[in-house]
C-alpha positions as a printed NumPy array, in Angstrom:
array([[144.847,   4.147,  49.648],
       [146.582,   1.146,  48.163],
       [144.563,  -2.048,  48.355],
       [146.014,  -4.898,  50.387],
       [145.505,  -7.464,  47.625],
       [147.296,  -5.21 ,  45.14 ],
       [150.23 ,  -4.825,  47.544],
       [150.464,  -8.586,  48.045],
       [150.165,  -9.409,  44.34 ],
       [152.528,  -6.653,  43.147],
       [154.997,  -6.179,  45.993],
       [158.   ,  -5.201,  43.858],
       [155.98 ,  -2.873,  41.633],
       [154.532,  -1.118,  44.708],
       [157.991,  -0.607,  46.126],
       [159.327,   0.706,  42.827],
       [156.429,   3.118,  42.333],
       [156.545,   4.382,  45.927],
       [160.279,   5.01 ,  45.588],
       [159.341,   7.614,  42.975],
       [157.704,   9.559,  45.833],
       [160.718,   8.938,  48.077],
       [158.652,   7.104,  50.699],
       [160.886,   6.36 ,  53.676],
       [161.605,   2.679,  54.442],
       [159.186,   1.574,  51.728],
       [160.426,  -2.033,  51.526],
       [160.212,  -2.489,  55.288],
       [156.738,  -0.921,  55.424],
       [155.406,  -3.107,  52.6  ],
       [156.877,  -6.233,  54.21 ],
       [155.306,  -5.287,  57.569],
       [151.904,  -4.938,  55.891],
       [152.23 ,  -8.33 ,  54.215],
       [153.399,  -9.958,  57.476],
       [150.494,  -8.437,  59.421],
       [148.051,  -9.737,  56.821],
       [149.55 , -13.228,  57.045],
       [149.295, -13.082,  60.835],
       [145.668, -11.929,  60.609],
       [144.854, -14.739,  58.194],
       [146.476, -17.351,  60.465],
       [144.49 , -16.036,  63.421],
       [141.301, -16.169,  61.35 ],
       [141.976, -19.799,  60.434],
       [142.609, -20.648,  64.069],
       [139.417, -18.854,  65.091],
       [137.451, -20.741,  62.443],
       [138.898, -24.032,  63.705],
       [137.861, -23.17 ,  67.283],
       [134.336, -22.343,  66.109],
       [134.135, -25.591,  64.155],
       [135.25 , -27.535,  67.229],
       [132.632, -25.717,  69.313],
       [129.928, -26.665,  66.844],
       [131.037, -30.304,  66.778],
       [131.095, -30.478,  70.584],
       [127.646, -28.881,  70.779],
       [126.274, -31.675,  68.595],
       [128.048, -34.284,  70.725],
       [126.599, -32.829,  73.925],
       [123.08 , -33.176,  72.585],
       [123.745, -36.775,  71.581],
       [125.312, -37.597,  74.976],
       [122.33 , -36.17 ,  76.86 ],
       [119.971, -38.23 ,  74.702],
       [122.03 , -41.349,  75.453],
       [121.97 , -40.569,  79.176],
       [125.732, -39.952,  79.482],
       [125.401, -36.857,  81.613],
       [128.976, -36.91 ,  83.029],
       [130.552, -36.979,  79.587],
       [128.209, -34.208,  78.435],
       [129.23 , -32.01 ,  81.394],
       [132.914, -32.586,  80.561],
       [132.226, -31.47 ,  76.991],
       [130.416, -28.374,  78.293],
       [133.523, -27.436,  80.261],
       [135.579, -27.805,  77.078],
       [133.187, -25.467,  75.2  ],
       [133.66 , -22.839,  77.924],
       [137.427, -23.041,  77.378],
       [136.915, -22.761,  73.632],
       [134.692, -19.693,  74.046],
       [137.352, -17.906,  76.082],
       [139.986, -18.89 ,  73.502],
       [137.737, -17.582,  70.723],
       [137.272, -14.264,  72.539],
       [141.016, -13.919,  73.067],
       [141.654, -14.631,  69.379],
       [138.999, -12.094,  68.362],
       [140.609,  -9.418,  70.551],
       [144.087, -10.148,  69.162],
       [142.769, -10.208,  65.614],
       [141.044,  -6.842,  66.101],
       [144.333,  -5.335,  67.319],
       [146.215,  -6.775,  64.332],
       [143.554,  -5.48 ,  61.907],
       [143.725,  -2.025,  63.482],
       [147.521,  -2.   ,  63.136],
       [147.253,  -3.255,  59.55 ],
       [144.735,  -0.552,  58.615],
       [146.896,   2.14 ,  60.227],
       [149.894,   1.003,  58.182],
       [147.833,   0.86 ,  54.981],
       [146.483,   4.354,  55.545],
       [149.969,   5.724,  56.154],
       [151.14 ,   4.647,  52.689],
       [150.527,   7.203,  49.951],
       [148.971,   6.247,  46.644],
       [151.457,   5.015,  44.092],
       [152.161,   7.403,  41.225],
       [151.785,   6.333,  37.605],
       [154.786,   4.581,  36.113],
       [155.376,   7.511,  33.751],
       [155.93 ,   9.934,  36.646],
       [159.616,  10.887,  36.859],
       [161.479,  10.851,  40.144],
       [161.974,  14.195,  41.771],
       [161.819,  16.086,  45.03 ],
       [160.728,  19.58 ,  43.984],
       [158.398,  21.19 ,  41.452],
       [161.448,  21.873,  39.261],
       [161.816,  18.107,  38.772],
       [158.335,  17.819,  37.258],
       [158.076,  16.985,  33.59 ],
       [155.976,  19.326,  31.46 ],
       [154.008,  17.186,  29.029],
       [152.432,  19.978,  27.03 ],
       [150.886,  23.448,  26.956],
       [147.667,  24.453,  25.307],
       [146.532,  27.892,  24.342],
       [148.212,  31.19 ,  25.036],
       [149.411,  31.838,  28.572],
       [147.95 ,  35.108,  29.879],
       [150.235,  37.914,  30.894],
       [149.45 ,  39.038,  34.433],
       [150.177,  42.5  ,  35.653],
       [152.582,  43.162,  38.492],
       [149.659,  43.914,  40.806],
       [147.94 ,  40.537,  40.168],
       [146.989,  38.655,  43.33 ],
       [147.243,  34.899,  43.882],
       [143.981,  33.003,  44.306],
       [144.285,  32.685,  48.103],
       [144.562,  36.469,  48.442],
       [141.598,  36.98 ,  46.114],
       [139.544,  34.505,  48.162],
       [140.357,  36.413,  51.354],
       [139.753,  39.811,  49.747],
       [136.279,  38.864,  48.462],
       [135.503,  36.59 ,  51.457],
       [134.84 ,  33.532,  49.254],
       [136.82 ,  30.791,  50.991],
       [138.014,  30.133,  54.537],
       [141.165,  28.001,  54.277],
       [141.961,  28.135,  58.01 ],
       [138.558,  26.742,  58.993],
       [138.995,  23.997,  56.401],
       [142.307,  23.05 ,  58.017],
       [140.705,  22.972,  61.47 ],
       [137.821,  20.786,  60.299],
       [139.706,  18.284,  58.144],
       [143.324,  18.87 ,  59.038],
       [144.214,  18.509,  55.369],
       [143.859,  21.895,  53.676],
       [140.369,  21.547,  52.249],
       [138.584,  24.858,  51.683],
       [135.292,  25.922,  53.24 ],
       [133.357,  27.938,  50.716],
       [131.195,  30.759,  52.03 ],
       [128.966,  33.532,  50.74 ],
       [129.29 ,  34.062,  46.998],
       [132.01 ,  31.413,  46.874],
       [129.52 ,  28.808,  48.087],
       [126.949,  29.96 ,  45.533],
       [129.504,  29.786,  42.764]])
């Protein structure tokens, strides 16, 4: 997952690197993330200001009671009740904004390295090098997923059900391996 600070500090680079992966509406999505963060920060500042005002009023109430100004102290208490409800409302709104921000951050893929060429299929990949001799497989050679099923080493379907992302569940001798 891309870090929020990285996105904010390197907006154009993020967009350029995500375009390599052909991410849909990348500029709009990055701008939405930055706008949500700014909104969250503004709400946090407002919440901090409300808390500071509550603390200041709490000190004043104590002083007013000591001075015998009970009516003024009661008026200040009413103001603190209003501030508490405002603080709760801000906290609820901020939680919703943070949830939306996290959902948008999670939906962005990681940015590929700058050396990665643009492409849509495996044919567009760039081969950097080969090492050793490539083995010659017979015509009856099985792919790894068929071998795993044949020898009951891995359960790919269960892995998909558990994680939803194609992770394998090793079993039997596959788990011991």
